[in-house]
N, C-alpha and C positions, 0 to 999 in steps of 0.2 A: 159898126166895124167887123164885128163876126166875133171881135175876143171875149174869149172866156177865162176865168182866172180871178183869184184875189190879186189886193192890193200889193200886196207882196209880188204879185206874179207882174201887175201893171208894170212898177216899179221897176224890177230887173226887166221888162221889155225896155225902158228908156234908157239901158246902158249900151251904147255903142260898141262895134267892136274895137280891140286896144290896137291904138297905131303904132306906126314904127315909134323905133327909138330916138329919143329928142337929142338934139348936139350939147354936150355935158356944159354947163354954166361954170365961170372962173370959180376959180375959191375963194370965198369969203375970207375978211379978217379972221383971224383966232380969237375965241374969247379969252376974258380975263381968268384966271386960276378963280375956282369955289374955293370956298373957306375949308378948312380939315377938317374933315367929321370926328366926331368920338372914339376914341378910341375902342374898338371892340373887345370881348369878353375874352379871357383866355380859357384853353380848354378845359385846364381844372375846375376855372369856376363855371363854365358851363355845366360839369358834371357833378358840382356842387346842387347847383340850381335845376337841378332834376334829381334830387331827392335824395342826393348820394350825401354820402360824410365819409369822412379819413381823412388822411393826408394826401401829400402829392404822390408818396409813395404808395400809397393805395391806390390812388386813380390810377396812375402808370401800371400796376400789378393789375388794372382791372382790362386794359387794354391788349392783354397778350388771351386770345382765343385759346382753346382746348385741341390738344395736340390733333393735328390731320394725319387721314390714314395712311400708311408707306406709300413713298410715291417710287414710281417704277427706276429701275437704277439705270443711271446715265449708261454712255458708252464712254469707254474706257479712254482717259486722254494722254498721248504721245509723251513716250518718256521724257523726262526732263534731261537736259545736259548733266554730265558729270559733275559734282561738286570737286572742289582744291582739295587734296590730302589736306586732314588736320594736323595739328601737330604731333608727335608723342607726347606723353607724359613726362620721359626724361627731359624732352626739348621744352616742355612748358616749366618743368623744374628750372631749368638750367636759366631758362627768361625772366624769373622770376631772382636773378642775381646769386643762385646757389652754384655752385662750383664742385665739380668730382666728375668719379666716370659714373657708368648704369649700374655699377657696384655699389657704389657709394649713394645713391641715388634709389637705389632697392634697402639700401641700410635704413635711409632716415624715414622710409615709410614706415619701421617697426617702432611701436609704441612699446613704454616705459612698461615692465612687467607689474600689473596688476593686484591686488591684496589677494592672500588667501581666502579663498571662496570657504565659507561653511558648506561642509561636512555633510553631505547627503545621507539621511535615514538610511540603515541597514535595510536592503529588499531580502524579502521574506527567500527562506532556502527554495532551492527546486527538487523536482523530485530526481529521486535517483535513479539514474540511468540506464538500461540495460545492459545486462552485464555481457562486454563482449568475447569472441570467441576465443579458446586457449590458443596462444601463440605457440610458433612452431618451437620444439627442443632447441636450446641453445648449443653451439657445439662446446667441447669442452672445454673448461681451461688448463692453462698451461700448471706443471706440477709445480707443487710449492718446494720452496727450499727447504733443503732435508733441515731437522731442527738440529739442534747441540747435541754433543754428547752429555749424555747423562756423570756426575761424580761416581767414582770407583768409591766403594767401601773404606779403602784407605786412603781416598782424600776426605771424606766425611767425618773420618775418626783424626786426620789432621785439624780439619776446623773445627773439630770440637775441643780443639787447645790441646790436643797431644802431641807431641812429639817423638820421631823416630825414624826410622827406616821401614820398609814393608813388613821385614822379619819379625821387628820390633812390636808390629800392629798383628799380626799372627801371632806371633808369642802371647799378645795381652789376651788373647780368645782362648787360651788354654787358663782352666781353673784350678784354683791350688790344689796341692799335693794334700790326699785324702790322709786321717788320722794312721796312726801305726795298729796292724790290724793284732787282735787277740792273739798272746802267745800259743803255742800248742801245748796239750797235756805231756807231762812227766811220763814216762813211758814206766812201766812198773822195774824195781829192784830186782835183778835178776840174783840166782841164790850165792848164799858166798859158797866159795869152792876155790878151789885152786885157782889164785890169782892165773885168769884166763888172760887170753885178748882182751883186750880194749871191745867193747859191744861199741856196733855201730851208732851212729849218730841218730838221733831220730828225727824221725820228719819235718818239714819247716811247717809252722803254721798256715793256715789259709791267711791267703791276701787280704786285705783291709779292704772296704767297698772301694770303689770310683769315687771320686770329689766329684762334685756339681760342673756341669761345663757351665759357661759363661751364660751361654742363652737358656740354661735353666734358672739363674741365677736371676735372671732378666723376670722371668714369667713369675718368679718367688717374689719380685716384687711389684707385683701387684699390674704387670705388663701382659697385654693379650696380644696375639700378634705372630705370626711364623719366623722363619727365623731369618726370612728375605725382610720383613717387618722390624726385627731384631738390630739385623745390619745397617737397614737403613735408620735405623733412631740411634744410630753411632757417630 
């Protein structure tokens, strides 16, 4: 018949062309349910069967792969609607059964004073700063009040337990009268003659030396200074 090929080619040549779709037959009756199969192994048990060891937590941790590369940024979502205003801290305080004004609320936030903290160690002394520039001269201050007048010599004399007038004070400055001066020598006797007229009186003797002043007596008592110092000592 002029055909060539293998047995497989022969068998393929026996298959005719596909016929048209036949009419569907009626559904057969449902078969009875088969017996339940045995429970399959859990994923954790299968992980152990693959030579892994560890707890279920270790198994779950092993399921987390390495962090993937950063994905590209997604498009911005649309803005959500504004939420309702939250209650103020003061309103929440009132809602918790407290009463009072906002000032009372603020005062309630202040805790009791804590104990005194431990004193810190003294810091090291800082370096001396540079000298500042000299300030401008200040204006002259107002003249001070006049000092009280010093006491007079007379008043100082009274303060030293003396009594009397200024004349008494001045008299106290006069030294005692000096001793009587030496009498002058008698004149020579005249020649006896007729009683003549009485001879003239002999000249007065020289005045005795002046007595020392109160200032000199003060110096003689081992004091030193001027007459002003002497008057001040009274």
